[in-house]
C-alpha positions, -999 to 999 in steps of 0.1 A, spaced: 53 205 -36 73 215 -68 64 237 -97 34 217 -106 14 230 -78 -6 253 -102 -17 222 -123 -53 212 -115 -55 180 -96 -79 163 -119 -78 132 -139 -83 144 -176 -87 111 -194 -69 104 -226 -93 103 -256 -120 122 -241 -145 116 -268 -141 79 -264 -153 80 -227 -190 75 -236 -189 66 -272 -196 29 -274 -183 23 -310 -164 54 -324 -133 71 -311 -133 99 -337 -143 133 -324 -176 147 -338 -174 182 -351 -181 205 -323 -215 223 -328 -214 257 -341 -214 284 -315 -230 317 -319 -216 330 -286 -183 322 -270 -187 299 -242 -185 313 -206 -151 312 -189 -160 286 -163 -138 261 -146 -139 236 -117 -125 246 -83 -92 230 -74 -97 197 -57 -96 196 -18 -64 187 -2 -53 150 -7 -68 128 21 -44 109 43 -41 74 30 -26 42 43 -5 16 25 5 -17 38 42 -23 36 51 -57 50 89 -59 52 102 -93 52 136 -95 70 165 -118 61 179 -137 91 214 -138 77 224 -104 92 213 -115 127 229 -150 123 261 -134 113 262 -112 143 255 -141 168 279 -164 152 307 -138 157 298 -131 194 290 -165 208 322 -186 214 327 -217 194 344 -233 223 334 -236 259 357 -248 287 389 -267 286 402 -300 298 430 -282 313 406 -262 335 398 -285 365 369 -277 387 359 -290 421 325 -308 423 306 -292 451 326 -291 484 344 -323 480 380 -314 472 388 -351 463 364 -348 433 371 -327 403 361 -326 367 369 -307 334 349 -303 302 355 -290 266 325 -282 244 325 -272 207 295 -254 192 280 -260 158 265 -234 136 233 -217 146 201 -222 128 173 -197 129 134 -198 128 107 -174 137 78 -181 160 52 -155 168 71 -123 176 104 -141 185 134 -150 164 149 -183 177 186 -192 173 195 -228 180 228 -248 181 242 -280 193 272 -284 216 293 -316 215 315 -321 246 340 -342 262 344 -345 300 369 -359 324 364 -368 361 391 -370 386 392 -386 420 420 -382 446 419 -410 471 434 -406 506 462 -430 497 473 -435 462 475 -417 429 446 -397 414 422 -418 392 408 -404 361 378 -414 337 356 -396 313 332 -395 284 333 -383 247 360 -393 223 367 -387 186 339 -409 174 311 -398 197 305 -371 223 275 -362 244 253 -333 229 236 -303 245 211 -282 227 213 -245 232 187 -219 221 184 -182 223 154 -161 215 149 -125 209 121 -102 198 133 -82 168 120 -46 164 130 -14 147 141 17 164 128 50 153 162 57 135 159 25 116 183 2 135 175 -34 146 167 -38 183 172 -71 202 166 -83 237 181 -117 236 177 -143 263 186 -180 268 155 -201 266 170 -237 265 202 -255 274 197 -291 278 209 -326 268 199 -333 232 181 -364 243 175 -387 272 196 -414 257 228 -424 275 250 -411 247 239 -375 255 248 -378 293 281 -381 310 281 -403 340 316 -405 354 316 -439 372 347 -432 395 329 -402 408 295 -418 411 283 -385 397 266 -374 362 285 -342 353 260 -334 325 242 -309 348 276 -292 354 283 -288 317 248 -274 311 252 -249 338 286 -239 325 272 -235 290 243 -215 301 266 -191 320 288 -188 289 258 -178 267 243 -154 293 276 -137 294 273 -128 257 237 -116 256 244 -79 262 272 -80 235 247 -98 211 220 -70 217 247 -43 211 259 -58 179 224 -65 165 215 -29 173 243 -17 150 225 -33 120 214 -2 102 185 -3 76 185 34 67 203 30 34 178 4 22 148 21 34 159 55 19 162 39 -15 127 27 -17 113 58 1 127 78 -28 110 54 -53 77 60 -37 81 97 -39 86 96 -77 57 105 -101 39 75 -117 28 82 -152 -8 70 -159 -11 82 -194 0 112 -214 -1 143 -194 -15 126 -163 6 116 -133 0 99 -99 19 113 -69 18 91 -39 29 118 -15 47 96 12 48 112 46 56 88 74 62 52 80 48 32 110 58 -1 123 36 -27 141 46 -57 160 70 -80 143 57 -114 135 74 -145 121 68 -178 107 92 -206 96 121 -187 82 105 -154 75 104 -124 99 78 -98 88 78 -62 100 42 -48 94 51 -13 82 25 10 71 29 39 49 10 73 55 7 91 22 -15 117 4 -19 104 -31 -31 128 -57 -34 130 -95 -19 160 -114 -19 170 -151 7 188 -171 27 185 -204 59 174 -185 65 152 -155 59 170 -122 87 177 -99 81 169 -63 108 172 -37 116 139 -21 110 143 16 138 131 39 133 97 54 112 104 86 118 86 119 98 54 123 66 60 142 43 35 160 16 19 141 -21 30 142 -53 18 126 -55 17 89 -83 26 65 -69 23 30 -64 50 5 -84 78 -10 -77 95 -43 -97 122 -59 -106 114 -96 -119 139 -122 -136 124 -152 -144 148 -179 -175 142 -202 -168 167 -231 -197 184 -248 -194 164 -280 -199 132 -260 -228 147 -240 -244 158 -273 -240 124 -289 -255 107 -258 -286 128 -259 -290 124 -296 -287 87 -293 -314 87 -266 -339 110 -282 -329 121 -317 -355 118 -344 -382 110 -320 -418 123 -325 -436 139 -297 -473 148 -294 -483 179 -277 -517 196 -276 -528 179 -309 -496 189 -326 -466 167 -335 -430 178 -334 -399 158 -344 -368 161 -321 -340 163 -349 -307 172 -329 -296 182 -295 -265 202 -287 -251 205 -252 -229 235 -243 -219 253 -211 -238 282 -198 -231 308 -170 -236 301 -134 -227 264 -135 -256 256 -159 -258 237 -191 -275 250 -223 -294 224 -244 -302 235 -279 -329 216 -298 -335 217 -335 -370 204 -342 -395 200 -371 -429 186 -377 -460 209 -372 -436 236 -363 -399 240 -368 -371 260 -353 -346 260 -325 -354 259 -288 -328 267 -261 -332 253 -226 -310 259 -196 -305 240 -163 -281 229 -136 -267 194 -140 -271 170 -110 -258 135 -104 -283 107 -100 -266 82 -77 -293 56 -83 -289 54 -122 -252 67 -124 -261 94 -149 -260 133 -150 -294 147 -152 -307 183 -155 -339 182 -134 -346 219 -135 -341 222 -174 -364 249 -186 -369 271 -216 -347 301 -220 -376 327 -223 -353 355 -235 -338 335 -265 -370 316 -273 -394 345 -269 -404 350 -307 -407 313 -313 -428 308 -282 -451 336 -291 -457 321 -325 -462 286 -312 -475 290 -277 -483 254 -273 -446 246 -273 -442 262 -239 -459 234 -219 -449 216 -188 -454 183 -205 -430 191 -234 -406 205 -208 -407 174 -187 -401 153 -219 -369 173 -226 -358 168 -189 -365 130 -193 -340 130 -223 -314 151 -207 -295 122 -193 -257 118 -198 -239 86 -186 -208 90 -166 -197 56 -157 -174 51 -188 -155 82 -177 -152 70 -141 -144 34 -153 -115 48 -173 -104 67 -144 -106 36 -121 -86 16 -147 -59 42 -149 -56 44 -111 -53 6 -108 -27 6 -135 -7 32 -116 -11 13 -82 -2 -21 -96 33 -20 -110 69 -24 -102 89 8 -92 126 4 -97 142 -29 -89 130 -34 -53 95 -18 -49 62 -33 -62 28 -17 -56 -4 -37 -55 -39 -24 -49 -76 -29 -53 -102 -1 -59 -131 -8 -38 -154 20 -47 -156 51 -68 -181 77 -53 -192 108 -71 -188 138 -49 -196 167 -73 -203 180 -108 -188 211 -123 -196 228 -156 -163 238 -173 -153 252 -207 -143 218 -219 -171 196 -205 -190 184 -174 -163 174 -148 -173 146 -125 -153 146 -94 -152 113 -74 -135 98 -45 -118 64 -52 -111 43 -22 -94 10 -18 -66 -8 -2 -29 -9 -14 2 -25 -4 40 -21 -11 63 -52 -12 100 -44 -10 124 -71 -22 156 -72 -2 188 -61 -17 
């Protein structure tokens, strides 16, 4: 990892005061402090979790077609090459076939290559007495046809080369019609089978060469290009960056349909979010050897949403400000709340009140996350006896469990706006085009709060965002 390793891996959201404010984005004046806040901070996030991104690579057949076209002869046989039919030396034949271009289609995990041969054949009979008699089939206007078909599973080697195991799956007349058979009458013999066998032998003689040539197709340069694109930082907002952290690529079983051959590659990565005034610098790891595929469980990214103290203060005042509370025959009016950090991971809530008594109360407690209501609560909020001692001595009725419980009930701070903002930024980072060839797409399935931390700047809500993501690569 580059020089940004010291930057905390947290999502500090832009416009912090707007995270919970429903109407206003202006920052409220920070409450006056009589004592400097404690030097507190959240621990560094845990190491990024291993995540899995789907990367279906769609392969263009043209490279394989070109290889096969160059290595399978266009012509088979020759009318000048006369062969004996069986063991009868009086009967001979010759043929000459011309191959058309191959077409390709994918079916399951196989790539099929199909072509049609058109041929001419001549039969010769040497009687005991007299000259040799000849007859044949196929002329300039119409010739019998034979369909030939090769099939090969296409896979990728660990060093990013294509791999082929071609075989002949079909060599047969194009139809059962007389035009696609060659029955030489003077021989009383249909030589179609002879031509089919010769064509099959000719194709099988080229299979090893086809596999060798296909294996020379190297995808390293193309994969290296988009591998580097995935390693570059993705800007989420000012000062916030998403690093995908690619580590390894894995390939599953190649599948095909129609004219598309899809290699189900998956990307092992450790995505994380970093902050900083400048773009983080991460070294691009070299393209690793392709590994075998394993089960996938989506991605995991740590999100840190910060609820600053002005926002927390505003939320409490909206919920409880200017409310009258009766206690032991007395009435007090809750005027303003102020939320600030305290030592030991606690929050300090200062209340200015009036009514039958007036003054300032200070309460402290440790924040907790309420998973049911998606709010931060302070269930142990209690009077700071030291700072409130004189006031509580004067108005002893203030120090009651009922009034303390009332304050605990009001000490609720919503966090979903902060997490929603983080989720939106993450989705924006994972749904975009990178360069000319790579496009990210993702869904965030859940955002689960894992912990709260009281910091100098606010209550940091640490969450785990999980979902599923894919990478599509456009062929160059």
